[in-house]
GUKEBA-590141 format. One record per residue (C-alpha): residue number from 0; residue in one letter; y, z, x. Coordinates in steps of 0.5 Angstrom, whole numbers, plus 500, padded with zeros to 3 digits. Last residue first. Layout:
# residues N
<r><pos>NUM</pos><code>a</code><v>Y</v><w>Z</w><u>X</u></r>
...
***
This chain:
# residues 312
<r><pos>311</pos><code>f</code><v>553</v><w>474</w><u>508</u></r>
<r><pos>310</pos><code>l</code><v>554</v><w>481</w><u>506</u></r>
<r><pos>309</pos><code>s</code><v>548</v><w>485</w><u>504</u></r>
<r><pos>308</pos><code>a</code><v>547</v><w>492</w><u>500</u></r>
<r><pos>307</pos><code>v</code><v>540</v><w>495</w><u>498</u></r>
<r><pos>306</pos><code>r</code><v>539</v><w>501</w><u>494</u></r>
<r><pos>305</pos><code>v</code><v>532</v><w>503</w><u>494</u></r>
<r><pos>304</pos><code>s</code><v>526</v><w>500</w><u>491</u></r>
<r><pos>303</pos><code>g</code><v>521</v><w>504</w><u>488</u></r>
<r><pos>302</pos><code>l</code><v>517</v><w>510</w><u>491</u></r>
<r><pos>301</pos><code>l</code><v>510</v><w>511</w><u>488</u></r>
<r><pos>300</pos><code>p</code><v>509</v><w>517</w><u>484</u></r>
<r><pos>299</pos><code>s</code><v>502</v><w>521</w><u>485</u></r>
<r><pos>298</pos><code>v</code><v>497</v><w>520</w><u>480</u></r>
<r><pos>297</pos><code>v</code><v>495</v><w>522</w><u>473</u></r>
<r><pos>296</pos><code>a</code><v>489</v><w>518</w><u>472</u></r>
<r><pos>295</pos><code>l</code><v>486</v><w>517</w><u>465</u></r>
<r><pos>294</pos><code>s</code><v>479</v><w>515</w><u>463</u></r>
<r><pos>293</pos><code>s</code><v>475</v><w>512</w><u>456</u></r>
<r><pos>292</pos><code>l</code><v>482</v><w>512</w><u>452</u></r>
<r><pos>291</pos><code>v</code><v>480</v><w>510</w><u>445</u></r>
<r><pos>290</pos><code>r</code><v>483</v><w>505</w><u>440</u></r>
<r><pos>289</pos><code>e</code><v>478</v><w>505</w><u>434</u></r>
<r><pos>288</pos><code>d</code><v>477</v><w>498</w><u>432</u></r>
<r><pos>287</pos><code>t</code><v>474</v><w>500</w><u>425</u></r>
<r><pos>286</pos><code>l</code><v>468</v><w>496</w><u>426</u></r>
<r><pos>285</pos><code>n</code><v>467</v><w>499</w><u>433</u></r>
<r><pos>284</pos><code>r</code><v>461</v><w>495</w><u>435</u></r>
<r><pos>283</pos><code>a</code><v>458</v><w>489</w><u>431</u></r>
<r><pos>282</pos><code>f</code><v>451</v><w>487</w><u>432</u></r>
<r><pos>281</pos><code>i</code><v>446</v><w>481</w><u>431</u></r>
<r><pos>280</pos><code>n</code><v>440</v><w>480</w><u>436</u></r>
<r><pos>279</pos><code>i</code><v>435</v><w>475</w><u>435</u></r>
<r><pos>278</pos><code>a</code><v>428</v><w>476</w><u>438</u></r>
<r><pos>277</pos><code>w</code><v>422</v><w>471</w><u>440</u></r>
<r><pos>276</pos><code>g</code><v>416</v><w>472</w><u>444</u></r>
<r><pos>275</pos><code>d</code><v>414</v><w>478</w><u>439</u></r>
<r><pos>274</pos><code>d</code><v>408</v><w>474</w><u>436</u></r>
<r><pos>273</pos><code>a</code><v>411</v><w>475</w><u>429</u></r>
<r><pos>272</pos><code>s</code><v>418</v><w>473</w><u>431</u></r>
<r><pos>271</pos><code>t</code><v>423</v><w>479</w><u>432</u></r>
<r><pos>270</pos><code>w</code><v>429</v><w>479</w><u>428</u></r>
<r><pos>269</pos><code>v</code><v>434</v><w>484</w><u>430</u></r>
<r><pos>268</pos><code>a</code><v>440</v><w>487</w><u>426</u></r>
<r><pos>267</pos><code>g</code><v>446</v><w>491</w><u>428</u></r>
<r><pos>266</pos><code>l</code><v>452</v><w>496</w><u>425</u></r>
<r><pos>265</pos><code>d</code><v>456</v><w>501</w><u>429</u></r>
<r><pos>264</pos><code>f</code><v>462</v><w>505</w><u>427</u></r>
<r><pos>263</pos><code>r</code><v>466</v><w>510</w><u>431</u></r>
<r><pos>262</pos><code>a</code><v>469</v><w>516</w><u>429</u></r>
<r><pos>261</pos><code>f</code><v>475</v><w>519</w><u>433</u></r>
<r><pos>260</pos><code>g</code><v>478</v><w>526</w><u>435</u></r>
<r><pos>259</pos><code>g</code><v>484</v><w>526</w><u>440</u></r>
<r><pos>258</pos><code>q</code><v>484</v><w>524</w><u>447</u></r>
<r><pos>257</pos><code>r</code><v>489</v><w>528</w><u>451</u></r>
<r><pos>256</pos><code>a</code><v>493</v><w>527</w><u>458</u></r>
<r><pos>255</pos><code>d</code><v>500</v><w>527</w><u>455</u></r>
<r><pos>254</pos><code>a</code><v>498</v><w>533</w><u>450</u></r>
<r><pos>253</pos><code>t</code><v>497</v><w>537</w><u>456</u></r>
<r><pos>252</pos><code>n</code><v>490</v><w>541</w><u>457</u></r>
<r><pos>251</pos><code>f</code><v>492</v><w>543</w><u>465</u></r>
<r><pos>250</pos><code>e</code><v>485</v><w>542</w><u>467</u></r>
<r><pos>249</pos><code>t</code><v>486</v><w>534</w><u>466</u></r>
<r><pos>248</pos><code>f</code><v>483</v><w>529</w><u>462</u></r>
<r><pos>247</pos><code>f</code><v>483</v><w>533</w><u>455</u></r>
<r><pos>246</pos><code>y</code><v>478</v><w>532</w><u>449</u></r>
<r><pos>245</pos><code>e</code><v>479</v><w>532</w><u>442</u></r>
<r><pos>244</pos><code>s</code><v>473</v><w>532</w><u>437</u></r>
<r><pos>243</pos><code>r</code><v>467</v><w>527</w><u>437</u></r>
<r><pos>242</pos><code>w</code><v>464</v><w>523</w><u>432</u></r>
<r><pos>241</pos><code>q</code><v>459</v><w>517</w><u>432</u></r>
<r><pos>240</pos><code>m</code><v>457</v><w>513</w><u>426</u></r>
<r><pos>239</pos><code>s</code><v>450</v><w>509</w><u>426</u></r>
<r><pos>238</pos><code>g</code><v>447</v><w>503</w><u>423</u></r>
<r><pos>237</pos><code>n</code><v>441</v><w>499</w><u>424</u></r>
<r><pos>236</pos><code>f</code><v>437</v><w>494</w><u>421</u></r>
<r><pos>235</pos><code>d</code><v>430</v><w>491</w><u>424</u></r>
<r><pos>234</pos><code>i</code><v>428</v><w>485</w><u>421</u></r>
<r><pos>233</pos><code>r</code><v>420</v><w>482</w><u>422</u></r>
<r><pos>232</pos><code>s</code><v>416</v><w>476</w><u>423</u></r>
<r><pos>231</pos><code>g</code><v>409</v><w>476</w><u>420</u></r>
<r><pos>230</pos><code>g</code><v>409</v><w>469</w><u>417</u></r>
<r><pos>229</pos><code>a</code><v>413</v><w>472</w><u>411</u></r>
<r><pos>228</pos><code>v</code><v>418</v><w>478</w><u>413</u></r>
<r><pos>227</pos><code>d</code><v>417</v><w>485</w><u>414</u></r>
<r><pos>226</pos><code>a</code><v>423</v><w>490</w><u>413</u></r>
<r><pos>225</pos><code>r</code><v>424</v><w>495</w><u>418</u></r>
<r><pos>224</pos><code>y</code><v>430</v><w>500</w><u>416</u></r>
<r><pos>223</pos><code>q</code><v>434</v><w>504</w><u>421</u></r>
<r><pos>222</pos><code>a</code><v>439</v><w>509</w><u>420</u></r>
<r><pos>221</pos><code>s</code><v>444</v><w>514</w><u>424</u></r>
<r><pos>220</pos><code>l</code><v>449</v><w>520</w><u>424</u></r>
<r><pos>219</pos><code>t</code><v>452</v><w>522</w><u>430</u></r>
<r><pos>218</pos><code>g</code><v>455</v><w>528</w><u>432</u></r>
<r><pos>217</pos><code>q</code><v>460</v><w>532</w><u>437</u></r>
<r><pos>216</pos><code>w</code><v>464</v><w>538</w><u>437</u></r>
<r><pos>215</pos><code>r</code><v>468</v><w>542</w><u>442</u></r>
<r><pos>214</pos><code>s</code><v>469</v><w>536</w><u>446</u></r>
<r><pos>213</pos><code>t</code><v>469</v><w>536</w><u>454</u></r>
<r><pos>212</pos><code>l</code><v>472</v><w>531</w><u>458</u></r>
<r><pos>211</pos><code>p</code><v>476</v><w>536</w><u>462</u></r>
<r><pos>210</pos><code>l</code><v>474</v><w>543</w><u>462</u></r>
<r><pos>209</pos><code>t</code><v>478</v><w>547</w><u>457</u></r>
<r><pos>208</pos><code>k</code><v>483</v><w>552</w><u>459</u></r>
<r><pos>207</pos><code>g</code><v>481</v><w>560</w><u>460</u></r>
<r><pos>206</pos><code>s</code><v>484</v><w>560</w><u>467</u></r>
<r><pos>205</pos><code>v</code><v>489</v><w>554</w><u>468</u></r>
<r><pos>204</pos><code>d</code><v>493</v><w>558</w><u>473</u></r>
<r><pos>203</pos><code>i</code><v>498</v><w>553</w><u>475</u></r>
<r><pos>202</pos><code>a</code><v>501</v><w>553</w><u>482</u></r>
<r><pos>201</pos><code>a</code><v>507</v><w>548</w><u>483</u></r>
<r><pos>200</pos><code>f</code><v>505</v><w>541</w><u>486</u></r>
<r><pos>199</pos><code>g</code><v>512</v><w>539</w><u>484</u></r>
<r><pos>198</pos><code>r</code><v>511</v><w>540</w><u>477</u></r>
<r><pos>197</pos><code>r</code><v>508</v><w>533</w><u>476</u></r>
<r><pos>196</pos><code>q</code><v>504</v><w>534</w><u>482</u></r>
<r><pos>195</pos><code>d</code><v>500</v><w>540</w><u>478</u></r>
<r><pos>194</pos><code>t</code><v>497</v><w>545</w><u>483</u></r>
<r><pos>193</pos><code>s</code><v>491</v><w>549</w><u>480</u></r>
<r><pos>192</pos><code>v</code><v>489</v><w>556</w><u>480</u></r>
<r><pos>191</pos><code>f</code><v>482</v><w>557</w><u>477</u></r>
<r><pos>190</pos><code>s</code><v>478</v><w>563</w><u>474</u></r>
<r><pos>189</pos><code>g</code><v>473</v><w>563</w><u>468</u></r>
<r><pos>188</pos><code>f</code><v>475</v><w>555</w><u>466</u></r>
<r><pos>187</pos><code>a</code><v>472</v><w>553</w><u>459</u></r>
<r><pos>186</pos><code>a</code><v>467</v><w>550</w><u>456</u></r>
<r><pos>185</pos><code>d</code><v>465</v><w>552</w><u>449</u></r>
<r><pos>184</pos><code>m</code><v>460</v><w>547</w><u>446</u></r>
<r><pos>183</pos><code>w</code><v>458</v><w>545</w><u>439</u></r>
<r><pos>182</pos><code>s</code><v>453</v><w>539</w><u>438</u></r>
<r><pos>181</pos><code>g</code><v>450</v><w>535</w><u>433</u></r>
<r><pos>180</pos><code>s</code><v>445</v><w>530</w><u>431</u></r>
<r><pos>179</pos><code>l</code><v>442</v><w>526</w><u>425</u></r>
<r><pos>178</pos><code>g</code><v>437</v><w>521</w><u>424</u></r>
<r><pos>177</pos><code>l</code><v>435</v><w>517</w><u>418</u></r>
<r><pos>176</pos><code>t</code><v>428</v><w>513</w><u>418</u></r>
<r><pos>175</pos><code>l</code><v>427</v><w>507</w><u>413</u></r>
<r><pos>174</pos><code>g</code><v>420</v><w>503</w><u>414</u></r>
<r><pos>173</pos><code>p</code><v>417</v><w>506</w><u>408</u></r>
<r><pos>172</pos><code>a</code><v>421</v><w>511</w><u>405</u></r>
<r><pos>171</pos><code>p</code><v>424</v><w>518</w><u>406</u></r>
<r><pos>170</pos><code>k</code><v>423</v><w>518</w><u>414</u></r>
<r><pos>169</pos><code>v</code><v>426</v><w>524</w><u>417</u></r>
<r><pos>168</pos><code>s</code><v>430</v><w>526</w><u>423</u></r>
<r><pos>167</pos><code>a</code><v>433</v><w>532</w><u>426</u></r>
<r><pos>166</pos><code>e</code><v>437</v><w>534</w><u>432</u></r>
<r><pos>165</pos><code>v</code><v>441</v><w>540</w><u>433</u></r>
<r><pos>164</pos><code>e</code><v>445</v><w>542</w><u>440</u></r>
<r><pos>163</pos><code>i</code><v>448</v><w>549</w><u>441</u></r>
<r><pos>162</pos><code>g</code><v>453</v><w>551</w><u>447</u></r>
<r><pos>161</pos><code>n</code><v>456</v><w>555</w><u>452</u></r>
<r><pos>160</pos><code>i</code><v>459</v><w>553</w><u>458</u></r>
<r><pos>159</pos><code>k</code><v>462</v><w>558</w><u>463</u></r>
<r><pos>158</pos><code>a</code><v>467</v><w>556</w><u>469</u></r>
<r><pos>157</pos><code>s</code><v>468</v><w>559</w><u>476</u></r>
<r><pos>156</pos><code>a</code><v>473</v><w>559</w><u>482</u></r>
<r><pos>155</pos><code>a</code><v>475</v><w>551</w><u>481</u></r>
<r><pos>154</pos><code>n</code><v>473</v><w>547</w><u>487</u></r>
<r><pos>153</pos><code>a</code><v>476</v><w>541</w><u>490</u></r>
<r><pos>152</pos><code>l</code><v>475</v><w>533</w><u>490</u></r>
<r><pos>151</pos><code>i</code><v>481</v><w>529</w><u>492</u></r>
<r><pos>150</pos><code>q</code><v>486</v><w>524</w><u>488</u></r>
<r><pos>149</pos><code>s</code><v>490</v><w>521</w><u>493</u></r>
<r><pos>148</pos><code>i</code><v>497</v><w>522</w><u>497</u></r>
<r><pos>147</pos><code>p</code><v>500</v><w>528</w><u>495</u></r>
<r><pos>146</pos><code>g</code><v>493</v><w>531</w><u>491</u></r>
<r><pos>145</pos><code>v</code><v>491</v><w>530</w><u>484</u></r>
<r><pos>144</pos><code>q</code><v>485</v><w>534</w><u>483</u></r>
<r><pos>143</pos><code>v</code><v>478</v><w>532</w><u>481</u></r>
<r><pos>142</pos><code>i</code><v>473</v><w>538</w><u>479</u></r>
<r><pos>141</pos><code>q</code><v>467</v><w>541</w><u>483</u></r>
<r><pos>140</pos><code>l</code><v>465</v><w>548</w><u>480</u></r>
<r><pos>139</pos><code>d</code><v>465</v><w>553</w><u>485</u></r>
<r><pos>138</pos><code>s</code><v>461</v><w>558</w><u>481</u></r>
<r><pos>137</pos><code>y</code><v>458</v><w>555</w><u>474</u></r>
<r><pos>136</pos><code>d</code><v>455</v><w>559</w><u>469</u></r>
<r><pos>135</pos><code>s</code><v>451</v><w>556</w><u>463</u></r>
<r><pos>134</pos><code>t</code><v>449</v><w>558</w><u>456</u></r>
<r><pos>133</pos><code>y</code><v>444</v><w>555</w><u>452</u></r>
<r><pos>132</pos><code>g</code><v>442</v><w>554</w><u>445</u></r>
<r><pos>131</pos><code>t</code><v>437</v><w>549</w><u>442</u></r>
<r><pos>130</pos><code>l</code><v>435</v><w>546</w><u>436</u></r>
<r><pos>129</pos><code>n</code><v>430</v><w>541</w><u>434</u></r>
<r><pos>128</pos><code>f</code><v>427</v><w>538</w><u>427</u></r>
<r><pos>127</pos><code>t</code><v>423</v><w>533</w><u>426</u></r>
<r><pos>126</pos><code>w</code><v>420</v><w>529</w><u>419</u></r>
<r><pos>125</pos><code>g</code><v>415</v><w>524</w><u>417</u></r>
<r><pos>124</pos><code>q</code><v>409</v><w>529</w><u>416</u></r>
<r><pos>123</pos><code>g</code><v>412</v><w>535</w><u>420</u></r>
<r><pos>122</pos><code>s</code><v>415</v><w>537</w><u>426</u></r>
<r><pos>121</pos><code>l</code><v>419</v><w>543</w><u>429</u></r>
<r><pos>120</pos><code>r</code><v>422</v><w>544</w><u>436</u></r>
<r><pos>119</pos><code>a</code><v>425</v><w>550</w><u>438</u></r>
<r><pos>118</pos><code>g</code><v>430</v><w>553</w><u>443</u></r>
<r><pos>117</pos><code>a</code><v>432</v><w>557</w><u>449</u></r>
<r><pos>116</pos><code>e</code><v>436</v><w>556</w><u>455</u></r>
<r><pos>115</pos><code>i</code><v>439</v><w>560</w><u>460</u></r>
<r><pos>114</pos><code>t</code><v>443</v><w>556</w><u>466</u></r>
<r><pos>113</pos><code>v</code><v>445</v><w>558</w><u>473</u></r>
<r><pos>112</pos><code>n</code><v>450</v><w>553</w><u>476</u></r>
<r><pos>111</pos><code>i</code><v>452</v><w>552</w><u>483</u></r>
<r><pos>110</pos><code>e</code><v>457</v><w>547</w><u>486</u></r>
<r><pos>109</pos><code>p</code><v>457</v><w>546</w><u>494</u></r>
<r><pos>108</pos><code>d</code><v>463</v><w>547</w><u>497</u></r>
<r><pos>107</pos><code>v</code><v>468</v><w>542</w><u>499</u></r>
<r><pos>106</pos><code>p</code><v>470</v><w>540</w><u>506</u></r>
<r><pos>105</pos><code>p</code><v>477</v><w>542</w><u>508</u></r>
<r><pos>104</pos><code>t</code><v>482</v><w>537</w><u>507</u></r>
<r><pos>103</pos><code>f</code><v>484</v><w>531</w><u>512</u></r>
<r><pos>102</pos><code>a</code><v>485</v><w>526</w><u>506</u></r>
<r><pos>101</pos><code>g</code><v>482</v><w>520</w><u>509</u></r>
<r><pos>100</pos><code>v</code><v>475</v><w>522</w><u>507</u></r>
<r><pos>99</pos><code>n</code><v>475</v><w>528</w><u>502</u></r>
<r><pos>98</pos><code>l</code><v>468</v><w>531</w><u>504</u></r>
<r><pos>97</pos><code>a</code><v>463</v><w>533</w><u>499</u></r>
<r><pos>96</pos><code>g</code><v>458</v><w>539</w><u>498</u></r>
<r><pos>95</pos><code>s</code><v>451</v><w>538</w><u>494</u></r>
<r><pos>94</pos><code>k</code><v>450</v><w>540</w><u>487</u></r>
<r><pos>93</pos><code>f</code><v>445</v><w>546</w><u>486</u></r>
<r><pos>92</pos><code>g</code><v>442</v><w>548</w><u>480</u></r>
<r><pos>91</pos><code>r</code><v>439</v><w>555</w><u>478</u></r>
<r><pos>90</pos><code>a</code><v>434</v><w>555</w><u>471</u></r>
<r><pos>89</pos><code>v</code><v>432</v><w>560</w><u>466</u></r>
<r><pos>88</pos><code>s</code><v>428</v><w>558</w><u>461</u></r>
<r><pos>87</pos><code>a</code><v>426</v><w>559</w><u>453</u></r>
<r><pos>86</pos><code>f</code><v>421</v><w>555</w><u>449</u></r>
<r><pos>85</pos><code>i</code><v>418</v><w>555</w><u>441</u></r>
<r><pos>84</pos><code>l</code><v>414</v><w>549</w><u>440</u></r>
<r><pos>83</pos><code>v</code><v>412</v><w>548</w><u>432</u></r>
<r><pos>82</pos><code>d</code><v>407</v><w>543</w><u>429</u></r>
<r><pos>81</pos><code>d</code><v>401</v><w>544</w><u>433</u></r>
<r><pos>80</pos><code>s</code><v>402</v><w>552</w><u>431</u></r>
<r><pos>79</pos><code>p</code><v>404</v><w>558</w><u>434</u></r>
<r><pos>78</pos><code>t</code><v>406</v><w>554</w><u>440</u></r>
<r><pos>77</pos><code>f</code><v>410</v><w>558</w><u>445</u></r>
<r><pos>76</pos><code>d</code><v>413</v><w>556</w><u>452</u></r>
<r><pos>75</pos><code>i</code><v>415</v><w>560</w><u>458</u></r>
<r><pos>74</pos><code>g</code><v>420</v><w>558</w><u>463</u></r>
<r><pos>73</pos><code>a</code><v>422</v><w>558</w><u>470</u></r>
<r><pos>72</pos><code>k</code><v>427</v><w>553</w><u>474</u></r>
<r><pos>71</pos><code>g</code><v>429</v><w>552</w><u>481</u></r>
<r><pos>70</pos><code>s</code><v>434</v><w>551</w><u>486</u></r>
<r><pos>69</pos><code>w</code><v>435</v><w>553</w><u>493</u></r>
<r><pos>68</pos><code>e</code><v>440</v><w>551</w><u>498</u></r>
<r><pos>67</pos><code>g</code><v>442</v><w>548</w><u>504</u></r>
<r><pos>66</pos><code>w</code><v>449</v><w>545</w><u>506</u></r>
<r><pos>65</pos><code>s</code><v>451</v><w>542</w><u>512</u></r>
<r><pos>64</pos><code>d</code><v>458</v><w>539</w><u>515</u></r>
<r><pos>63</pos><code>r</code><v>461</v><w>534</w><u>519</u></r>
<r><pos>62</pos><code>q</code><v>468</v><w>532</w><u>520</u></r>
<r><pos>61</pos><code>r</code><v>472</v><w>526</w><u>524</u></r>
<r><pos>60</pos><code>g</code><v>479</v><w>525</w><u>525</u></r>
<r><pos>59</pos><code>t</code><v>484</v><w>519</w><u>526</u></r>
<r><pos>58</pos><code>i</code><v>492</v><w>519</w><u>525</u></r>
<r><pos>57</pos><code>t</code><v>496</v><w>513</w><u>524</u></r>
<r><pos>56</pos><code>p</code><v>503</v><w>513</w><u>526</u></r>
<r><pos>55</pos><code>a</code><v>508</v><w>517</w><u>522</u></r>
<r><pos>54</pos><code>l</code><v>510</v><w>516</w><u>515</u></r>
<r><pos>53</pos><code>f</code><v>503</v><w>516</w><u>512</u></r>
<r><pos>52</pos><code>t</code><v>497</v><w>513</w><u>516</u></r>
<r><pos>51</pos><code>l</code><v>491</v><w>516</w><u>515</u></r>
<r><pos>50</pos><code>f</code><v>484</v><w>515</w><u>518</u></r>
<r><pos>49</pos><code>e</code><v>477</v><w>518</w><u>517</u></r>
<r><pos>48</pos><code>s</code><v>470</v><w>518</w><u>520</u></r>
<r><pos>47</pos><code>a</code><v>465</v><w>523</w><u>516</u></r>
<r><pos>46</pos><code>r</code><v>459</v><w>526</w><u>517</u></r>
<r><pos>45</pos><code>k</code><v>455</v><w>529</w><u>511</u></r>
<r><pos>44</pos><code>t</code><v>448</v><w>533</w><u>512</u></r>
<r><pos>43</pos><code>d</code><v>444</v><w>536</w><u>506</u></r>
<r><pos>42</pos><code>d</code><v>438</v><w>540</w><u>506</u></r>
<r><pos>41</pos><code>s</code><v>435</v><w>541</w><u>499</u></r>
<r><pos>40</pos><code>y</code><v>430</v><w>546</w><u>497</u></r>
<r><pos>39</pos><code>r</code><v>426</v><w>545</w><u>490</u></r>
<r><pos>38</pos><code>g</code><v>423</v><w>550</w><u>485</u></r>
<r><pos>37</pos><code>g</code><v>418</v><w>549</w><u>479</u></r>
<r><pos>36</pos><code>i</code><v>415</v><w>554</w><u>474</u></r>
<r><pos>35</pos><code>r</code><v>413</v><w>553</w><u>467</u></r>
<r><pos>34</pos><code>l</code><v>409</v><w>558</w><u>464</u></r>
<r><pos>33</pos><code>a</code><v>404</v><w>557</w><u>458</u></r>
<r><pos>32</pos><code>f</code><v>403</v><w>561</w><u>451</u></r>
<r><pos>31</pos><code>r</code><v>399</v><w>559</w><u>445</u></r>
<r><pos>30</pos><code>d</code><v>392</v><w>557</w><u>448</u></r>
<r><pos>29</pos><code>s</code><v>393</v><w>562</w><u>453</u></r>
<r><pos>28</pos><code>l</code><v>396</v><w>563</w><u>460</u></r>
<r><pos>27</pos><code>a</code><v>396</v><w>556</w><u>461</u></r>
<r><pos>26</pos><code>l</code><v>400</v><w>555</w><u>468</u></r>
<r><pos>25</pos><code>k</code><v>405</v><w>549</w><u>469</u></r>
<r><pos>24</pos><code>g</code><v>407</v><w>546</w><u>475</u></r>
<r><pos>23</pos><code>d</code><v>413</v><w>544</w><u>480</u></r>
<r><pos>22</pos><code>a</code><v>414</v><w>544</w><u>487</u></r>
<r><pos>21</pos><code>y</code><v>420</v><w>541</w><u>491</u></r>
<r><pos>20</pos><code>a</code><v>422</v><w>539</w><u>498</u></r>
<r><pos>19</pos><code>a</code><v>428</v><w>536</w><u>500</u></r>
<r><pos>18</pos><code>l</code><v>432</v><w>533</w><u>506</u></r>
<r><pos>17</pos><code>a</code><v>438</v><w>529</w><u>505</u></r>
<r><pos>16</pos><code>e</code><v>442</v><w>525</w><u>511</u></r>
<r><pos>15</pos><code>t</code><v>449</v><w>523</w><u>509</u></r>
<r><pos>14</pos><code>t</code><v>454</v><w>518</w><u>512</u></r>
<r><pos>13</pos><code>v</code><v>461</v><w>517</w><u>510</u></r>
<r><pos>12</pos><code>t</code><v>466</v><w>512</w><u>512</u></r>
<r><pos>11</pos><code>g</code><v>474</v><w>512</w><u>512</u></r>
<r><pos>10</pos><code>g</code><v>480</v><w>511</w><u>508</u></r>
<r><pos>9</pos><code>f</code><v>488</v><w>512</w><u>508</u></r>
<r><pos>8</pos><code>r</code><v>493</v><w>507</w><u>509</u></r>
<r><pos>7</pos><code>s</code><v>501</v><w>508</w><u>507</u></r>
<r><pos>6</pos><code>k</code><v>506</v><w>504</w><u>509</u></r>
<r><pos>5</pos><code>l</code><v>514</v><w>505</w><u>508</u></r>
<r><pos>4</pos><code>g</code><v>518</v><w>499</w><u>510</u></r>
<r><pos>3</pos><code>q</code><v>520</v><w>498</w><u>503</u></r>
<r><pos>2</pos><code>r</code><v>514</v><w>499</w><u>500</u></r>
<r><pos>1</pos><code>q</code><v>507</v><w>498</w><u>503</u></r>
<r><pos>0</pos><code>v</code><v>500</v><w>500</w><u>500</u></r>
***
């Protein structure tokens, strides 16, 4: 990037070496109870060669860091009948650290999360029902922040996510399947002080703010119908409605970086030949032409033209 003699260049390369060992198994304690357990050890090494030119001669540097962590999961399954499964588990996850190439910032620490989950899976003649509840605690959550020159990856101190998910399906008539799924999520920073470039990189306490790109409510309604056609071919009709409540693109939860709640409607039909050798797919997506922001970035400002005068 170059503006009126001001040149800004940054970048570099990263090489990663990753080693891991894992084991996973299931132990039947009885006809109705089973224990699930698994573990993994990961060791990652990252090396970076980077450069930066900004208001000064180009500077170069090298970084290297390694991270080793355990992750794993333990759970128990209870099947009181062939149509019912009740389960619970606890898991520890690990996301490797990172290097912000070209930003000359300290390495990003690994992200650790501990999740407790419990739920049930039920089924019957022509129907299914699934219910799951979970809670996740994050330490050193990795998020994207806007730095003086570029976006960088950084660590938040802590975050917590609680949620409930439900999914159901039913076949009320031959060839017809109706589906429903929904979720509630409360995702918030526990402790985090960030810097906002729009406020002169002032320190802003965003503890308790909603995590970026997370909606409190989401849901889907769907329908599929299969019709047999003379000659052995078939037509599958499908339709769905997906709904999502508002979400924010940054940790500051400001109105100018927000997507309001929206619903999207899709329809489709597929004709398939009797020998499954041919298919014709007709579909319509986003029937109501809903305008939705899929991504948004707040970046550091670029300098425009300065005052210029000349005499010929």
